C-alpha positions as CSV (number, residue, x, y, z in Angstrom):
1,X,0.0,0.0,0.0
2,X,1.4,3.3,-1.0
3,X,-0.3,5.5,1.6
4,X,-2.5,4.8,4.6
5,X,-5.5,6.6,3.1
6,X,-5.6,4.6,-0.1
7,X,-9.0,3.1,-0.6
8,X,-9.3,1.9,-4.2
9,X,-7.4,0.6,-7.2
10,X,-8.0,2.7,-10.3
11,X,-8.7,0.7,-13.5
12,X,-6.3,1.1,-16.5
13,X,-7.0,4.2,-18.5
14,X,-6.4,4.9,-22.2
15,X,-6.5,8.6,-22.9
16,X,-6.4,10.4,-26.2
17,X,-4.5,13.7,-26.0
18,X,-6.1,16.7,-27.6
19,X,-4.7,20.1,-28.4
20,X,-5.5,21.4,-24.9
21,X,-2.6,19.4,-23.5
22,X,-0.1,19.9,-26.3
23,X,3.4,20.5,-24.9
24,X,2.7,19.4,-21.3
25,X,5.2,17.1,-19.8
26,X,3.9,13.6,-19.1
27,X,4.9,13.7,-15.4
28,X,3.0,16.9,-14.9
29,X,0.0,15.5,-16.8
30,X,0.0,12.5,-14.5
31,X,0.5,14.5,-11.3
32,X,-2.6,16.6,-12.2
33,X,-4.7,13.7,-13.3
34,X,-3.8,11.2,-10.5
35,X,-4.9,13.1,-7.4
36,X,-4.0,11.2,-4.2
37,X,-1.1,9.2,-5.8
38,X,2.3,10.0,-4.2
39,X,4.6,11.8,-6.6
40,X,7.3,9.2,-5.9
41,X,5.0,6.4,-7.1
42,X,4.1,8.3,-10.3
43,X,7.8,8.6,-11.1
44,X,8.3,4.9,-10.2
45,X,5.7,3.7,-12.8
46,X,7.2,6.1,-15.4
47,X,10.7,4.6,-14.7
48,X,9.4,1.1,-14.9
49,X,7.7,1.8,-18.3
50,X,4.2,1.1,-17.0
51,X,2.9,4.3,-18.4
52,X,2.9,4.1,-22.2
53,X,2.5,6.7,-25.0
54,X,1.5,5.3,-28.3
55,X,2.4,1.8,-26.9
56,X,6.0,2.9,-26.2
57,X,8.0,3.7,-23.0
58,X,8.6,7.4,-22.4
59,X,10.7,9.5,-20.0
60,X,9.2,11.9,-17.4
61,X,10.2,14.9,-19.6
62,X,8.3,13.7,-22.7
63,X,6.0,16.4,-24.0
64,X,2.6,15.4,-25.1
65,X,1.3,15.9,-28.7
66,X,-2.2,16.0,-30.1
67,X,-3.3,12.5,-31.0
68,X,-1.0,10.7,-28.5
69,X,-2.6,7.7,-26.8
70,X,-1.6,7.5,-23.1
71,X,-2.1,4.3,-21.2
72,X,-2.1,4.6,-17.4
73,X,-1.8,1.3,-15.5
74,X,-4.0,0.3,-12.5
75,X,-2.8,2.6,-9.7
76,X,-3.9,2.7,-6.0
77,X,-5.5,6.0,-5.3
78,X,-6.9,7.9,-2.3
79,X,-10.6,8.5,-2.0
80,X,-9.8,11.9,-0.6
81,X,-6.6,13.2,-2.2
82,X,-4.3,14.6,0.5
83,X,-3.3,18.2,0.4
84,X,0.4,18.9,0.0
85,X,2.2,19.5,3.2
86,X,2.4,23.2,2.6
87,X,1.4,24.7,6.0
88,X,-1.3,27.3,6.3
89,X,1.2,30.1,6.6
90,X,2.9,29.2,3.3
91,X,-0.5,28.9,1.5
92,X,-1.5,32.3,2.9
93,X,1.8,33.8,1.9
94,X,1.6,32.6,-1.7
95,X,-2.0,33.6,-2.0
96,X,-1.1,37.2,-0.8
97,X,1.8,37.3,-3.3
98,X,-0.4,37.7,-6.4
99,X,0.5,40.9,-8.2
100,X,-1.4,40.3,-11.5
101,X,-4.3,38.1,-12.5
102,X,-6.6,37.7,-15.5
103,X,-8.7,34.8,-16.8
104,X,-5.7,32.8,-18.0
105,X,-2.7,33.9,-16.0
106,X,-1.5,34.6,-12.5
107,X,1.8,36.4,-11.7
108,X,3.1,36.3,-8.2
109,X,6.0,38.0,-6.4
110,X,7.6,34.8,-5.3
111,X,9.3,35.0,-1.8
112,X,12.9,33.9,-1.5
113,X,13.5,30.5,0.1
114,X,10.4,28.8,-1.4
115,X,10.9,26.4,-4.3
116,X,8.6,26.7,-7.3
117,X,7.5,23.1,-7.0
118,X,8.1,20.0,-4.7
119,X,10.8,17.5,-5.4
120,X,14.5,16.9,-4.7
121,X,14.0,16.8,-1.0
122,X,11.3,19.6,-1.0
123,X,7.8,18.3,-0.2
124,X,6.0,21.3,-1.5
125,X,6.5,24.5,-3.5
126,X,4.7,27.5,-4.9
127,X,2.5,25.5,-7.3
128,X,1.3,23.1,-4.7
129,X,0.5,25.9,-2.3
130,X,-1.3,27.8,-5.0
131,X,-3.4,24.7,-5.9
132,X,-4.4,24.5,-2.2
133,X,-5.3,28.2,-2.2
134,X,-7.2,27.9,-5.5
135,X,-9.1,24.6,-5.4
136,X,-11.5,26.0,-8.1
137,X,-8.7,26.4,-10.6
138,X,-7.9,22.9,-11.7
139,X,-5.3,23.6,-14.5
140,X,-2.7,25.7,-12.7
141,X,0.7,25.1,-14.3
142,X,4.1,26.8,-13.9
143,X,5.1,28.7,-17.1
144,X,8.8,29.0,-16.1
145,X,10.9,28.6,-13.0
146,X,13.0,30.6,-10.6
147,X,15.7,29.3,-8.3
148,X,14.5,28.6,-4.8
149,X,16.5,31.6,-3.3
150,X,15.5,34.0,-6.1
151,X,12.5,36.2,-5.5
152,X,10.2,38.1,-7.9
153,X,7.9,37.7,-10.9
154,X,6.8,34.1,-11.5
155,X,4.1,33.2,-14.0
156,X,1.4,30.5,-13.5
157,X,-1.0,29.6,-16.3
158,X,-4.6,29.0,-15.5
159,X,-5.4,27.7,-19.0
160,X,-3.5,25.3,-21.3
161,X,-3.9,27.7,-24.2
162,X,-2.1,30.4,-22.3
163,X,0.6,28.0,-21.2
164,X,1.3,27.1,-24.8
165,X,1.3,30.7,-25.9
166,X,3.8,31.7,-23.2
167,X,6.0,28.7,-23.9
168,X,6.1,29.7,-27.6
169,X,7.2,33.2,-26.5
170,X,9.9,31.8,-24.3
171,X,11.2,29.8,-27.2
172,X,10.9,32.5,-29.8
173,X,13.1,35.4,-30.9
174,X,10.7,38.0,-29.7
175,X,10.3,36.3,-26.4
176,X,9.5,37.7,-23.0
177,X,11.4,40.7,-21.7
178,X,12.6,39.6,-18.2
179,X,14.6,42.0,-16.1
180,X,16.3,41.2,-12.8
181,X,17.8,43.3,-10.0
182,X,21.1,41.9,-8.6
183,X,23.5,43.3,-6.1
184,X,27.0,42.3,-7.2
185,X,30.5,42.6,-5.7
186,X,32.6,45.6,-6.5
187,X,32.3,49.0,-8.2
188,X,31.0,48.5,-11.7
189,X,33.2,50.2,-14.3
190,X,31.6,51.4,-17.6
191,X,28.0,51.1,-18.6
192,X,26.0,48.4,-20.3
193,X,27.8,45.2,-20.9
194,X,26.7,42.1,-23.0
195,X,27.9,38.7,-21.7
196,X,27.9,35.9,-24.3
197,X,29.4,32.9,-22.5
198,X,28.3,29.3,-23.1
199,X,27.2,27.4,-20.0
200,X,27.3,23.7,-19.1
201,X,25.3,22.1,-16.3
202,X,26.2,19.4,-13.9
203,X,29.9,20.1,-13.8
204,X,31.6,18.8,-10.6
205,X,33.5,21.1,-8.3
206,X,34.6,19.7,-4.9
207,X,31.9,17.1,-5.1
208,X,29.2,19.6,-5.9
209,X,27.2,20.0,-9.1
210,X,27.6,23.4,-10.6
211,X,27.1,25.3,-13.9
212,X,30.3,26.5,-15.6
213,X,31.3,28.8,-18.5
214,X,32.8,26.5,-21.1
215,X,33.0,26.5,-24.9
216,X,31.3,23.0,-24.9
217,X,28.2,24.4,-23.2
218,X,25.0,25.8,-24.5
219,X,24.9,29.4,-25.9
220,X,24.0,31.8,-23.1
221,X,23.7,35.6,-23.1
222,X,22.9,38.2,-20.5
223,X,22.9,42.0,-20.6
224,X,24.1,43.9,-17.5
225,X,23.2,47.5,-16.9
226,X,24.4,49.5,-13.8
227,X,21.5,50.9,-11.8
228,X,23.3,52.3,-8.8
229,X,27.0,52.0,-8.1
230,X,28.3,52.1,-4.5
231,X,31.8,52.0,-3.1
232,X,32.0,48.2,-2.7
233,X,28.9,46.9,-4.5
234,X,26.7,47.7,-7.5
235,X,23.0,47.3,-8.0
236,X,22.6,45.9,-11.6
237,X,19.6,45.5,-13.9
238,X,20.1,42.2,-15.7
239,X,18.3,41.0,-18.8
240,X,18.8,37.3,-19.6
241,X,18.5,36.7,-23.3
242,X,18.5,32.9,-22.8
243,X,17.1,30.9,-19.9
244,X,19.9,28.6,-18.7
245,X,20.2,27.3,-15.1
246,X,21.9,29.7,-12.8
247,X,22.7,31.9,-15.8
248,X,22.8,35.3,-14.2
249,X,24.7,34.0,-11.1
250,X,27.4,32.3,-13.3
251,X,27.7,35.2,-15.7
252,X,28.1,37.6,-12.9
253,X,30.8,35.5,-11.2
254,X,32.6,35.1,-14.6
255,X,32.7,38.9,-14.8
256,X,34.3,38.9,-11.3
257,X,31.2,40.6,-9.9
258,X,29.5,37.7,-8.1
259,X,26.0,38.2,-6.8
260,X,25.7,39.1,-3.1
261,X,24.6,36.2,-0.9
262,X,25.5,33.5,-3.5
263,X,26.9,30.6,-1.5
264,X,27.6,28.5,-4.7
265,X,29.3,31.0,-7.0
266,X,29.9,34.0,-4.8
267,X,32.7,35.5,-2.8
268,X,32.8,34.4,0.8
269,X,34.4,37.6,2.2
270,X,32.0,39.9,0.2
271,X,29.1,37.8,1.4
272,X,30.2,38.3,5.0
273,X,30.4,42.0,4.6
274,X,26.9,42.1,3.1
275,X,25.6,39.9,6.0
276,X,26.9,42.7,8.2
277,X,24.6,45.0,6.4
278,X,21.6,42.7,7.0
279,X,21.6,40.6,3.9
280,X,20.4,37.1,4.8
281,X,19.7,35.7,1.3
282,X,20.7,35.7,-2.3
283,X,20.3,39.3,-3.7
284,X,18.7,38.3,-7.0
285,X,15.2,39.5,-7.8
286,X,13.0,39.0,-10.9
287,X,12.0,42.6,-11.1
288,X,9.9,43.0,-14.3
289,X,8.1,41.1,-17.1
290,X,6.9,42.5,-20.3
291,X,5.3,40.6,-23.2
292,X,2.5,40.4,-25.7
293,X,0.2,37.4,-25.9
294,X,0.2,36.1,-29.5
295,X,-3.4,34.9,-29.5
296,X,-5.0,38.2,-28.3
297,X,-2.3,40.8,-28.7
298,X,-2.8,41.7,-25.1
299,X,0.2,43.6,-23.7
300,X,1.3,42.7,-20.1
301,X,3.8,44.7,-18.1
302,X,4.3,43.7,-14.5
303,X,6.9,44.7,-11.9
304,X,7.5,43.2,-8.4
305,X,9.0,45.6,-5.8
306,X,12.1,44.6,-3.8
307,X,11.2,43.1,-0.4
308,X,11.8,45.3,2.6
309,X,14.9,43.4,3.7
310,X,16.6,44.0,0.3
311,X,15.5,47.7,0.3
312,X,17.2,48.1,3.7
313,X,20.5,46.6,2.4
314,X,20.4,49.2,-0.4
315,X,19.6,52.0,2.0
316,X,22.6,51.0,4.2
317,X,24.9,50.9,1.2
318,X,23.7,54.3,-0.1
319,X,23.2,56.1,3.2
320,X,19.7,57.1,2.2
321,X,16.6,55.0,1.4
322,X,15.7,57.3,-1.5
323,X,18.3,55.6,-3.8
324,X,16.8,52.1,-3.4
325,X,15.3,50.6,-6.5
326,X,11.8,49.4,-6.6
């Protein structure tokens, strides 16, 4: 038995995928459809090849296509699907973090320290908490991701059509204009700077998996623009032109201006000095999003203010609160 509350064995299912689910990962499709089944068990049946698409085995990252036939094996399910272990405080915090909403999209100002989804030792994340807060919205899906310690604008689609449109924008040349605020080490010299340095994931450094700049990596580009330059640190506006893992953090470190509070790629001494100014987290914030929905032509421009603790660090660096970015 997979959980103490399991009551029934679900019969095998054969599901024909229509256009509404085009592009959705099979693991996310199953997680949404199989309420009450532990995530670990869903990944287990995927690994064992018990879930078939068009009679063949598939990996969890397989993206569905219209016309696919998905076979789901008999699975023990709960009569009353348990809610994720996101406590009431987290659910309330995420619910209060909404800064934009329409019929197809929610944008929240994600707090630092909360993962966007459960997994890898994290039992819950933003999407699980939001699903608890919005039980009447059955199709909530993450449009993109932010690192656990990064705060700011995070998009959640309420409709599959909106999810597909935003994924097209993220893959296309026009794309989504994403701007971050990052406090980096040192006094920035010069103005706008384009960084075009390929990145590779899962490189090993002292037994730890990291992202590194290497010619063998994937093309990665970021634009750094100084916002406010202080004596020993600089507040930068950063626009990532690609969406690689840890891209801004690695590019900043490669420029010898690592992000404040970055324990993986940062400078330990600089981090200690910033801790003395009250910094208790990574100073990287997804500040602004601007894009136009292809289907409707609707233009969306949303900004998320810096949290009070980051504003206070800026105020201590500048000597006045008036210079803090928002």
